[in-house]
N, CA, C and O atoms as CSV, one atom per row, in Angstrom:
chain,resi,resn,atom,element,x,y,z
A,1,UNK,N,N,16.064,20.749,55.309
A,1,UNK,CA,C,15.087,20.579,54.284
A,1,UNK,C,C,15.607,21.040,52.935
A,1,UNK,O,O,15.369,20.393,51.915
A,2,UNK,N,N,16.334,22.183,52.932
A,2,UNK,CA,C,16.874,22.667,51.664
A,2,UNK,C,C,17.981,21.763,51.147
A,2,UNK,O,O,18.246,21.732,49.945
A,3,UNK,N,N,18.632,21.024,52.047
A,3,UNK,CA,C,19.672,20.076,51.628
A,3,UNK,C,C,19.061,18.948,50.792
A,3,UNK,O,O,19.721,18.444,49.884
A,4,UNK,N,N,17.842,18.547,51.068
A,4,UNK,CA,C,17.176,17.452,50.363
A,4,UNK,C,C,16.454,17.986,49.120
A,4,UNK,O,O,16.381,17.293,48.105
A,5,UNK,N,N,15.926,19.200,49.192
A,5,UNK,CA,C,15.128,19.748,48.089
A,5,UNK,C,C,15.961,19.915,46.825
A,5,UNK,O,O,15.463,19.599,45.744
A,6,UNK,N,N,17.177,20.386,46.898
A,6,UNK,CA,C,18.016,20.608,45.729
A,6,UNK,C,C,18.358,19.288,45.034
A,6,UNK,O,O,18.177,19.197,43.820
A,7,UNK,N,N,18.840,18.262,45.739
A,7,UNK,CA,C,19.126,16.993,45.052
A,7,UNK,C,C,17.864,16.345,44.476
A,7,UNK,O,O,17.917,15.735,43.408
A,8,UNK,N,N,16.715,16.474,45.181
A,8,UNK,CA,C,15.480,15.901,44.656
A,8,UNK,C,C,15.024,16.608,43.387
A,8,UNK,O,O,14.541,15.956,42.461
A,9,UNK,N,N,15.168,17.932,43.328
A,9,UNK,CA,C,14.746,18.660,42.127
A,9,UNK,C,C,15.668,18.325,40.950
A,9,UNK,O,O,15.199,18.237,39.815
A,10,UNK,N,N,16.953,18.139,41.195
A,10,UNK,CA,C,17.879,17.725,40.136
A,10,UNK,C,C,17.533,16.323,39.655
A,10,UNK,O,O,17.548,16.058,38.453
A,11,UNK,N,N,17.224,15.432,40.575
A,11,UNK,CA,C,16.837,14.074,40.228
A,11,UNK,C,C,15.532,14.060,39.429
A,11,UNK,O,O,15.404,13.310,38.461
A,12,UNK,N,N,14.569,14.884,39.832
A,12,UNK,CA,C,13.291,14.957,39.119
A,12,UNK,C,C,13.503,15.481,37.700
A,12,UNK,O,O,12.895,14.967,36.761
A,13,UNK,N,N,14.350,16.488,37.528
A,13,UNK,CA,C,14.632,17.028,36.196
A,13,UNK,C,C,15.306,15.978,35.322
A,13,UNK,O,O,15.002,15.878,34.133
A,14,UNK,N,N,16.220,15.194,35.897
A,14,UNK,CA,C,16.906,14.146,35.133
A,14,UNK,C,C,15.932,13.053,34.700
A,14,UNK,O,O,16.010,12.565,33.572
A,15,UNK,N,N,15.030,12.671,35.576
A,15,UNK,CA,C,14.043,11.633,35.259
A,15,UNK,C,C,13.096,12.116,34.162
A,15,UNK,O,O,12.800,11.368,33.230
A,16,UNK,N,N,12.621,13.350,34.262
A,16,UNK,CA,C,11.702,13.884,33.257
A,16,UNK,C,C,12.378,14.049,31.904
A,16,UNK,O,O,11.744,13.814,30.876
A,17,UNK,N,N,13.630,14.441,31.874
A,17,UNK,CA,C,14.304,14.593,30.584
A,17,UNK,C,C,14.559,13.237,29.932
A,17,UNK,O,O,14.639,13.154,28.706
A,18,UNK,N,N,14.686,12.188,30.712
A,18,UNK,CA,C,14.867,10.849,30.154
A,18,UNK,C,C,13.582,10.339,29.515
A,18,UNK,O,O,13.630,9.455,28.660
A,19,UNK,N,N,12.442,10.878,29.910
A,19,UNK,CA,C,11.159,10.439,29.360
A,19,UNK,C,C,10.805,11.114,28.047
A,19,UNK,O,O,9.871,10.684,27.370
A,20,UNK,N,N,11.517,12.148,27.675
A,20,UNK,CA,C,11.166,12.846,26.441
A,20,UNK,C,C,11.547,12.000,25.239
A,20,UNK,O,O,12.502,11.224,25.279
A,21,UNK,N,N,10.785,12.167,24.176
A,21,UNK,CA,C,11.069,11.404,22.955
A,21,UNK,C,C,11.485,12.363,21.855
A,21,UNK,O,O,11.085,13.527,21.864
A,22,UNK,N,N,12.283,11.890,20.908
A,22,UNK,CA,C,12.690,12.773,19.817
A,22,UNK,C,C,11.501,13.077,18.916
A,22,UNK,O,O,10.544,12.304,18.864
A,23,UNK,N,N,11.557,14.188,18.214
A,23,UNK,CA,C,10.498,14.586,17.294
A,23,UNK,C,C,10.507,13.699,16.057
A,23,UNK,O,O,11.300,12.762,15.966
A,24,UNK,N,N,9.634,13.992,15.111
A,24,UNK,CA,C,9.591,13.195,13.891
A,24,UNK,C,C,10.901,13.299,13.135
A,24,UNK,O,O,11.557,14.341,13.145
A,25,UNK,N,N,11.280,12.199,12.472
A,25,UNK,CA,C,12.561,12.174,11.787
A,25,UNK,C,C,12.532,12.931,10.476
A,25,UNK,O,O,13.585,13.344,9.990
A,26,UNK,N,N,11.353,13.128,9.882
A,26,UNK,CA,C,11.274,13.898,8.640
A,26,UNK,C,C,10.339,15.081,8.860
A,26,UNK,O,O,9.393,14.990,9.641
A,27,UNK,N,N,10.598,16.173,8.183
A,27,UNK,CA,C,9.732,17.335,8.364
A,27,UNK,C,C,8.319,17.039,7.865
A,27,UNK,O,O,8.117,16.200,6.988
A,28,UNK,N,N,7.360,17.739,8.437
A,28,UNK,CA,C,5.960,17.532,8.067
A,28,UNK,C,C,5.772,17.858,6.594
A,28,UNK,O,O,6.304,18.849,6.094
A,29,UNK,N,N,5.011,17.013,5.904
A,29,UNK,CA,C,4.736,17.238,4.498
A,29,UNK,C,C,5.754,16.611,3.563
A,29,UNK,O,O,5.512,16.533,2.359
A,30,UNK,N,N,6.894,16.158,4.091
A,30,UNK,CA,C,7.888,15.523,3.227
A,30,UNK,C,C,7.390,14.135,2.850
A,30,UNK,O,O,6.950,13.366,3.705
A,31,UNK,N,N,7.464,13.830,1.574
A,31,UNK,CA,C,6.953,12.530,1.141
A,31,UNK,C,C,8.028,11.461,1.286
A,31,UNK,O,O,9.212,11.706,1.054
A,32,UNK,N,N,7.595,10.298,1.664
A,32,UNK,CA,C,8.475,9.162,1.793
A,32,UNK,C,C,8.517,8.431,0.451
A,32,UNK,O,O,7.552,8.508,-0.309
A,33,UNK,N,N,9.598,7.732,0.140
A,33,UNK,CA,C,9.634,6.991,-1.114
A,33,UNK,C,C,8.567,5.903,-1.123
A,33,UNK,O,O,8.236,5.334,-0.083
A,34,UNK,N,N,8.039,5.622,-2.297
A,34,UNK,CA,C,7.011,4.601,-2.438
A,34,UNK,C,C,7.674,3.234,-2.380
A,34,UNK,O,O,8.632,2.963,-3.104
A,35,UNK,N,N,7.160,2.390,-1.519
A,35,UNK,CA,C,7.687,1.027,-1.391
A,35,UNK,C,C,6.688,0.064,-2.016
A,35,UNK,O,O,5.500,0.091,-1.693
A,36,UNK,N,N,7.170,-0.776,-2.900
A,36,UNK,CA,C,6.273,-1.751,-3.504
A,36,UNK,C,C,5.979,-2.856,-2.511
A,36,UNK,O,O,6.794,-3.175,-1.644
A,37,UNK,N,N,4.816,-3.422,-2.654
A,37,UNK,CA,C,4.409,-4.505,-1.767
A,37,UNK,C,C,4.180,-5.740,-2.617
A,37,UNK,O,O,3.274,-5.770,-3.450
A,38,UNK,N,N,4.997,-6.753,-2.409
A,38,UNK,CA,C,4.846,-8.006,-3.132
A,38,UNK,C,C,3.617,-8.731,-2.629
A,38,UNK,O,O,3.469,-8.984,-1.434
A,39,UNK,N,N,2.747,-9.058,-3.550
A,39,UNK,CA,C,1.548,-9.821,-3.210
A,39,UNK,C,C,1.811,-11.285,-3.533
A,39,UNK,O,O,2.492,-11.581,-4.516
A,40,UNK,N,N,1.296,-12.193,-2.743
A,40,UNK,CA,C,1.487,-13.607,-3.044
A,40,UNK,C,C,0.810,-13.954,-4.359
A,40,UNK,O,O,-0.284,-13.470,-4.649
A,41,UNK,N,N,1.457,-14.786,-5.147
A,41,UNK,CA,C,0.927,-15.196,-6.443
A,41,UNK,C,C,0.806,-16.710,-6.453
A,41,UNK,O,O,1.750,-17.435,-6.139
A,42,UNK,N,N,-0.381,-17.163,-6.823
A,42,UNK,CA,C,-0.610,-18.604,-6.937
A,42,UNK,C,C,-1.246,-18.864,-8.285
A,42,UNK,O,O,-2.213,-18.199,-8.657
A,43,UNK,N,N,-0.717,-19.816,-9.012
A,43,UNK,CA,C,-1.305,-20.168,-10.297
A,43,UNK,C,C,-2.581,-20.973,-10.069
A,43,UNK,O,O,-2.772,-21.565,-9.007
A,44,UNK,N,N,-3.450,-20.987,-11.079
A,44,UNK,CA,C,-4.685,-21.745,-10.987
A,44,UNK,C,C,-5.821,-21.015,-11.664
A,44,UNK,O,O,-5.623,-19.959,-12.265
A,45,UNK,N,N,-7.002,-21.575,-11.568
A,45,UNK,CA,C,-8.173,-21.005,-12.210
A,45,UNK,C,C,-8.953,-20.118,-11.268
A,45,UNK,O,O,-8.859,-20.238,-10.046
A,46,UNK,N,N,-9.744,-19.203,-11.874
A,46,UNK,CA,C,-10.566,-18.316,-11.074
A,46,UNK,C,C,-11.474,-17.480,-11.953
A,46,UNK,O,O,-11.483,-17.629,-13.175
A,47,UNK,N,N,-12.237,-16.598,-11.323
A,47,UNK,CA,C,-13.185,-15.734,-12.017
A,47,UNK,C,C,-12.892,-14.294,-11.633
A,47,UNK,O,O,-12.701,-13.985,-10.457
A,48,UNK,N,N,-12.857,-13.397,-12.645
A,48,UNK,CA,C,-12.606,-11.975,-12.403
A,48,UNK,C,C,-13.797,-11.397,-11.646
A,48,UNK,O,O,-14.937,-11.497,-12.100
A,49,UNK,N,N,-13.526,-10.790,-10.486
A,49,UNK,CA,C,-14.566,-10.193,-9.647
A,49,UNK,C,C,-14.607,-8.674,-9.787
A,49,UNK,O,O,-15.660,-8.060,-9.617
A,50,UNK,N,N,-13.451,-8.065,-10.099
A,50,UNK,CA,C,-13.405,-6.604,-10.230
A,50,UNK,C,C,-12.316,-6.215,-11.215
A,50,UNK,O,O,-11.305,-6.905,-11.347
A,51,UNK,N,N,-12.533,-5.098,-11.909
A,51,UNK,CA,C,-11.546,-4.514,-12.812
A,51,UNK,C,C,-11.480,-3.033,-12.477
A,51,UNK,O,O,-12.458,-2.305,-12.650
A,52,UNK,N,N,-10.310,-2.584,-11.990
A,52,UNK,CA,C,-10.124,-1.190,-11.587
A,52,UNK,C,C,-8.817,-0.670,-12.152
A,52,UNK,O,O,-7.898,-1.454,-12.389
A,53,UNK,N,N,-8.708,0.648,-12.377
A,53,UNK,CA,C,-7.420,1.209,-12.785
A,53,UNK,C,C,-6.430,1.108,-11.633
A,53,UNK,O,O,-6.810,1.201,-10.466
A,54,UNK,N,N,-5.165,0.917,-11.970
A,54,UNK,CA,C,-4.143,0.865,-10.921
A,54,UNK,C,C,-3.834,2.277,-10.444
A,54,UNK,O,O,-3.986,3.233,-11.204
A,55,UNK,N,N,-3.405,2.418,-9.200
A,55,UNK,CA,C,-3.027,3.752,-8.705
A,55,UNK,C,C,-1.835,4.282,-9.483
A,55,UNK,O,O,-0.960,3.512,-9.882
A,56,UNK,N,N,-1.794,5.580,-9.700
A,56,UNK,CA,C,-0.692,6.210,-10.419
A,56,UNK,C,C,0.445,6.494,-9.450
A,56,UNK,O,O,0.237,7.143,-8.425
A,57,UNK,N,N,1.634,6.019,-9.761
A,57,UNK,CA,C,2.795,6.245,-8.896
A,57,UNK,C,C,3.163,7.715,-8.852
A,57,UNK,O,O,3.685,8.177,-7.837
A,58,UNK,N,N,2.909,8.472,-9.919
A,58,UNK,CA,C,3.228,9.899,-9.943
A,58,UNK,C,C,2.380,10.644,-8.930
A,58,UNK,O,O,2.905,11.468,-8.181
A,59,UNK,N,N,1.072,10.374,-8.887
A,59,UNK,CA,C,0.211,11.051,-7.921
A,59,UNK,C,C,0.495,10.610,-6.506
A,59,UNK,O,O,0.444,11.429,-5.588
A,60,UNK,N,N,0.796,9.333,-6.298
A,60,UNK,CA,C,1.075,8.850,-4.943
A,60,UNK,C,C,2.341,9.498,-4.393
A,60,UNK,O,O,2.409,9.798,-3.201
A,61,UNK,N,N,3.348,9.720,-5.247
A,61,UNK,CA,C,4.591,10.307,-4.754
A,61,UNK,C,C,4.450,11.800,-4.504
A,61,UNK,O,O,5.263,12.381,-3.785
A,62,UNK,N,N,3.421,12.438,-5.089
A,62,UNK,CA,C,3.245,13.866,-4.857
A,62,UNK,C,C,2.309,14.144,-3.694
A,62,UNK,O,O,1.888,15.284,-3.498
A,63,UNK,N,N,1.976,13.117,-2.922
A,63,UNK,CA,C,1.190,13.323,-1.727
A,63,UNK,C,C,-0.254,12.921,-1.871
A,63,UNK,O,O,-0.986,12.934,-0.882
A,64,UNK,N,N,-0.701,12.561,-3.071
A,64,UNK,CA,C,-2.088,12.153,-3.263
A,64,UNK,C,C,-2.267,10.708,-2.845
A,64,UNK,O,O,-1.302,9.948,-2.776
A,65,UNK,N,N,-3.493,10.334,-2.567
A,65,UNK,CA,C,-3.769,8.945,-2.240
A,65,UNK,C,C,-4.569,8.329,-3.358
A,65,UNK,O,O,-5.144,9.048,-4.176
A,66,UNK,N,N,-4.620,7.014,-3.412
A,66,UNK,CA,C,-5.372,6.325,-4.451
A,66,UNK,C,C,-6.838,6.713,-4.393
A,66,UNK,O,O,-7.491,6.793,-5.433
A,67,UNK,N,N,-7.367,6.953,-3.213
A,67,UNK,CA,C,-8.780,7.298,-3.063
A,67,UNK,C,C,-9.078,8.689,-3.602
A,67,UNK,O,O,-10.204,8.957,-4.019
A,68,UNK,N,N,-8.084,9.585,-3.602
A,68,UNK,CA,C,-8.332,10.953,-4.042
A,68,UNK,C,C,-8.008,11.181,-5.502
A,68,UNK,O,O,-8.128,12.309,-5.979
A,69,UNK,N,N,-7.599,10.150,-6.232
A,69,UNK,CA,C,-7.238,10.309,-7.629
A,69,UNK,C,C,-8.479,10.386,-8.501
A,69,UNK,O,O,-9.504,9.775,-8.201
A,70,UNK,N,N,-8.375,11.137,-9.571
A,70,UNK,CA,C,-9.441,11.163,-10.556
A,70,UNK,C,C,-9.278,9.959,-11.465
A,70,UNK,O,O,-8.173,9.428,-11.574
A,71,UNK,N,N,-10.340,9.508,-12.123
A,71,UNK,CA,C,-10.200,8.357,-13.012
A,71,UNK,C,C,-9.149,8.561,-14.094
A,71,UNK,O,O,-8.449,7.614,-14.455
A,72,UNK,N,N,-9.021,9.791,-14.623
A,72,UNK,CA,C,-8.038,10.045,-15.674
A,72,UNK,C,C,-6.621,9.880,-15.147
A,72,UNK,O,O,-5.775,9.308,-15.834
A,73,UNK,N,N,-6.340,10.374,-13.928
A,73,UNK,CA,C,-4.989,10.247,-13.390
A,73,UNK,C,C,-4.709,8.828,-12.931
A,73,UNK,O,O,-3.564,8.379,-12.990
A,74,UNK,N,N,-5.727,8.115,-12.477
A,74,UNK,CA,C,-5.521,6.741,-12.024
A,74,UNK,C,C,-5.244,5.814,-13.195
A,74,UNK,O,O,-4.512,4.836,-13.050
A,75,UNK,N,N,-5.828,6.112,-14.368
A,75,UNK,CA,C,-5.618,5.233,-15.512
A,75,UNK,C,C,-4.425,5.662,-16.352
A,75,UNK,O,O,-4.165,5.056,-17.392
A,76,UNK,N,N,-3.694,6.688,-15.934
A,76,UNK,CA,C,-2.548,7.175,-16.688
A,76,UNK,C,C,-1.470,6.110,-16.829
A,76,UNK,O,O,-0.698,6.145,-17.787
A,77,UNK,N,N,-1.400,5.171,-15.903
A,77,UNK,CA,C,-0.391,4.121,-15.985
A,77,UNK,C,C,-0.721,3.121,-17.081
A,77,UNK,O,O,0.167,2.396,-17.531
A,78,UNK,N,N,-1.984,3.062,-17.528
A,78,UNK,CA,C,-2.381,2.140,-18.581
A,78,UNK,C,C,-2.616,0.724,-18.098
A,78,UNK,O,O,-2.869,-0.166,-18.909
A,79,UNK,N,N,-2.540,0.494,-16.802
A,79,UNK,CA,C,-2.734,-0.843,-16.254
A,79,UNK,C,C,-4.100,-0.966,-15.586
A,79,UNK,O,O,-4.659,0.009,-15.085
A,80,UNK,N,N,-4.613,-2.177,-15.593
A,80,UNK,CA,C,-5.844,-2.485,-14.864
A,80,UNK,C,C,-5.502,-3.473,-13.758
A,80,UNK,O,O,-4.655,-4.348,-13.936
A,81,UNK,N,N,-6.163,-3.329,-12.619
A,81,UNK,CA,C,-5.977,-4.257,-11.508
A,81,UNK,C,C,-7.191,-5.177,-11.460
A,81,UNK,O,O,-8.314,-4.738,-11.211
A,82,UNK,N,N,-6.942,-6.468,-11.705
A,82,UNK,CA,C,-7.998,-7.467,-11.687
A,82,UNK,C,C,-8.091,-8.099,-10.314
A,82,UNK,O,O,-7.083,-8.543,-9.765
A,83,UNK,N,N,-9.282,-8.145,-9.757
A,83,UNK,CA,C,-9.542,-8.898,-8.528
A,83,UNK,C,C,-10.091,-10.252,-8.951
A,83,UNK,O,O,-11.191,-10.330,-9.497
A,84,UNK,N,N,-9.342,-11.309,-8.708
A,84,UNK,CA,C,-9.719,-12.644,-9.177
A,84,UNK,C,C,-10.003,-13.539,-7.981
A,84,UNK,O,O,-9.155,-13.706,-7.104
A,85,UNK,N,N,-11.201,-14.115,-7.950
A,85,UNK,CA,C,-11.532,-15.086,-6.905
A,85,UNK,C,C,-11.116,-16.449,-7.431
A,85,UNK,O,O,-11.679,-16.958,-8.400
A,86,UNK,N,N,-10.122,-17.030,-6.777
A,86,UNK,CA,C,-9.574,-18.304,-7.218
A,86,UNK,C,C,-10.520,-19.442,-6.852
A,86,UNK,O,O,-11.389,-19.296,-5.992
A,87,UNK,N,N,-10.335,-20.576,-7.520
A,87,UNK,CA,C,-11.192,-21.737,-7.279
A,87,UNK,C,C,-11.113,-22.231,-5.835
A,87,UNK,O,O,-12.055,-22.851,-5.339
A,88,UNK,N,N,-9.982,-21.957,-5.152
A,88,UNK,CA,C,-9.853,-22.384,-3.760
A,88,UNK,C,C,-10.469,-21.382,-2.778
A,88,UNK,O,O,-10.379,-21.571,-1.565
A,89,UNK,N,N,-11.108,-20.294,-3.306
A,89,UNK,CA,C,-11.785,-19.321,-2.462
A,89,UNK,C,C,-10.969,-18.091,-2.122
A,89,UNK,O,O,-11.513,-17.131,-1.575
A,90,UNK,N,N,-9.685,-18.090,-2.427
A,90,UNK,CA,C,-8.832,-16.943,-2.123
A,90,UNK,C,C,-9.004,-15.854,-3.170
A,90,UNK,O,O,-9.304,-16.133,-4.331
A,91,UNK,N,N,-8.812,-14.610,-2.747
A,91,UNK,CA,C,-8.805,-13.475,-3.674
A,91,UNK,C,C,-7.361,-13.181,-4.041
A,91,UNK,O,O,-6.461,-13.254,-3.204
A,92,UNK,N,N,-7.160,-12.852,-5.296
A,92,UNK,CA,C,-5.829,-12.523,-5.786
A,92,UNK,C,C,-5.952,-11.295,-6.692
A,92,UNK,O,O,-6.874,-11.203,-7.503
A,93,UNK,N,N,-5.028,-10.368,-6.548
A,93,UNK,CA,C,-5.056,-9.138,-7.341
A,93,UNK,C,C,-3.850,-9.139,-8.268
A,93,UNK,O,O,-2.711,-9.333,-7.844
A,94,UNK,N,N,-4.140,-8.911,-9.568
A,94,UNK,CA,C,-3.108,-8.971,-10.593
A,94,UNK,C,C,-3.231,-7.728,-11.466
A,94,UNK,O,O,-4.331,-7.381,-11.895
A,95,UNK,N,N,-2.117,-7.057,-11.732
A,95,UNK,CA,C,-2.107,-5.906,-12.627
A,95,UNK,C,C,-1.785,-6.379,-14.040
A,95,UNK,O,O,-0.909,-7.221,-14.238
A,96,UNK,N,N,-2.504,-5.829,-15.022
A,96,UNK,CA,C,-2.296,-6.211,-16.409
A,96,UNK,C,C,-2.515,-5.016,-17.319
A,96,UNK,O,O,-3.287,-4.112,-16.999
A,97,UNK,N,N,-1.833,-5.018,-18.450
A,97,UNK,CA,C,-2.022,-3.987,-19.460
A,97,UNK,C,C,-3.129,-4.354,-20.437
A,97,UNK,O,O,-3.523,-3.526,-21.259
A,98,UNK,N,N,-3.634,-5.573,-20.364
A,98,UNK,CA,C,-4.696,-6.049,-21.240
A,98,UNK,C,C,-6.037,-5.601,-20.679
A,98,UNK,O,O,-6.376,-5.921,-19.540
A,99,UNK,N,N,-6.800,-4.864,-21.475
A,99,UNK,CA,C,-8.090,-4.346,-21.012
A,99,UNK,C,C,-9.259,-5.206,-21.483
A,99,UNK,O,O,-10.408,-4.768,-21.431
A,100,UNK,N,N,-8.980,-6.419,-21.939
A,100,UNK,CA,C,-10.028,-7.295,-22.480
A,100,UNK,C,C,-10.705,-8.165,-21.425
A,100,UNK,O,O,-11.564,-8.977,-21.769
A,101,UNK,N,N,-10.349,-8.022,-20.175
A,101,UNK,CA,C,-10.946,-8.850,-19.128
A,101,UNK,C,C,-12.082,-8.081,-18.462
A,101,UNK,O,O,-11.892,-6.966,-17.975
A,102,UNK,N,N,-13.258,-8.690,-18.448
A,102,UNK,CA,C,-14.430,-8.075,-17.813
A,102,UNK,C,C,-14.813,-8.888,-16.585
A,102,UNK,O,O,-14.398,-10.038,-16.436
A,103,UNK,N,N,-15.603,-8.288,-15.715
A,103,UNK,CA,C,-16.106,-8.998,-14.534
A,103,UNK,C,C,-16.882,-10.222,-15.009
A,103,UNK,O,O,-17.699,-10.133,-15.926
A,104,UNK,N,N,-16.618,-11.358,-14.380
A,104,UNK,CA,C,-17.283,-12.606,-14.731
A,104,UNK,C,C,-16.477,-13.485,-15.677
A,104,UNK,O,O,-16.855,-14.630,-15.925
A,105,UNK,N,N,-15.368,-12.965,-16.213
A,105,UNK,CA,C,-14.534,-13.741,-17.128
A,105,UNK,C,C,-13.792,-14.829,-16.363
A,105,UNK,O,O,-13.184,-14.564,-15.326
A,106,UNK,N,N,-13.845,-16.044,-16.875
A,106,UNK,CA,C,-13.108,-17.166,-16.276
A,106,UNK,C,C,-11.689,-17.123,-16.817
A,106,UNK,O,O,-11.486,-17.074,-18.030
A,107,UNK,N,N,-10.693,-17.141,-15.910
A,107,UNK,CA,C,-9.283,-17.041,-16.298
A,107,UNK,C,C,-8.460,-18.124,-15.619
A,107,UNK,O,O,-8.892,-18.756,-14.655
A,108,UNK,N,N,-7.261,-18.317,-16.155
A,108,UNK,CA,C,-6.283,-19.207,-15.530
A,108,UNK,C,C,-4.975,-18.441,-15.419
A,108,UNK,O,O,-4.487,-17.882,-16.402
A,109,UNK,N,N,-4.409,-18.417,-14.218
A,109,UNK,CA,C,-3.107,-17.798,-13.984
A,109,UNK,C,C,-2.050,-18.888,-14.103
A,109,UNK,O,O,-2.109,-19.899,-13.404
A,110,UNK,N,N,-1.084,-18.677,-14.990
A,110,UNK,CA,C,-0.062,-19.696,-15.237
A,110,UNK,C,C,1.127,-19.508,-14.300
A,110,UNK,O,O,1.257,-18.481,-13.634
A,111,UNK,N,N,1.984,-20.516,-14.264
A,111,UNK,CA,C,3.196,-20.460,-13.430
A,111,UNK,C,C,4.119,-19.316,-13.851
A,111,UNK,O,O,4.815,-18.744,-13.012
A,112,UNK,N,N,4.130,-18.976,-15.147
A,112,UNK,CA,C,5.010,-17.903,-15.626
A,112,UNK,C,C,4.300,-16.540,-15.631
A,112,UNK,O,O,4.681,-15.634,-16.372
A,113,UNK,N,N,3.275,-16.414,-14.801
A,113,UNK,CA,C,2.555,-15.166,-14.525
A,113,UNK,C,C,1.832,-14.602,-15.745
A,113,UNK,O,O,1.821,-13.389,-15.953
A,114,UNK,N,N,1.242,-15.457,-16.533
A,114,UNK,CA,C,0.397,-15.060,-17.659
A,114,UNK,C,C,-1.061,-15.246,-17.263
A,114,UNK,O,O,-1.381,-16.106,-16.442
A,115,UNK,N,N,-1.946,-14.440,-17.848
A,115,UNK,CA,C,-3.382,-14.565,-17.604
A,115,UNK,C,C,-4.001,-15.078,-18.895
A,115,UNK,O,O,-3.882,-14.448,-19.946
A,116,UNK,N,N,-4.661,-16.226,-18.807
A,116,UNK,CA,C,-5.283,-16.826,-19.979
A,116,UNK,C,C,-6.784,-16.948,-19.742
A,116,UNK,O,O,-7.230,-17.259,-18.637
A,117,UNK,N,N,-7.557,-16.697,-20.801
A,117,UNK,CA,C,-9.000,-16.936,-20.731
A,117,UNK,C,C,-9.241,-18.427,-20.751
A,117,UNK,O,O,-8.475,-19.169,-21.366
A,118,UNK,N,N,-10.304,-18.885,-20.084
A,118,UNK,CA,C,-10.654,-20.307,-20.109
A,118,UNK,C,C,-11.954,-20.489,-20.830
A,118,UNK,O,O,-12.432,-21.616,-20.965
């Protein structure tokens, strides 16, 4: 019986150690670099549905989230994010430094990524 118990316990230890996974690759609390996300862009007409300040890259890199930002820190970038409902029914989000667009404004997005009032 002891002849079988020793090889079985070694085999069990080998199997269990193979199931372990490595710990996290970065220490807890370390911030990851911010990766930009390309949004699809389609030219055409639409109506502005929302105007919000863009998230601040400085606060996001220091561990803050867009939801936890104050309005002053969120608008520090000077950009506004327009939510535009296109004529084909799709929503499109565009960042702009122009603060003259209000909800309900009819706009046209051009091929060269300009926003024009209609």
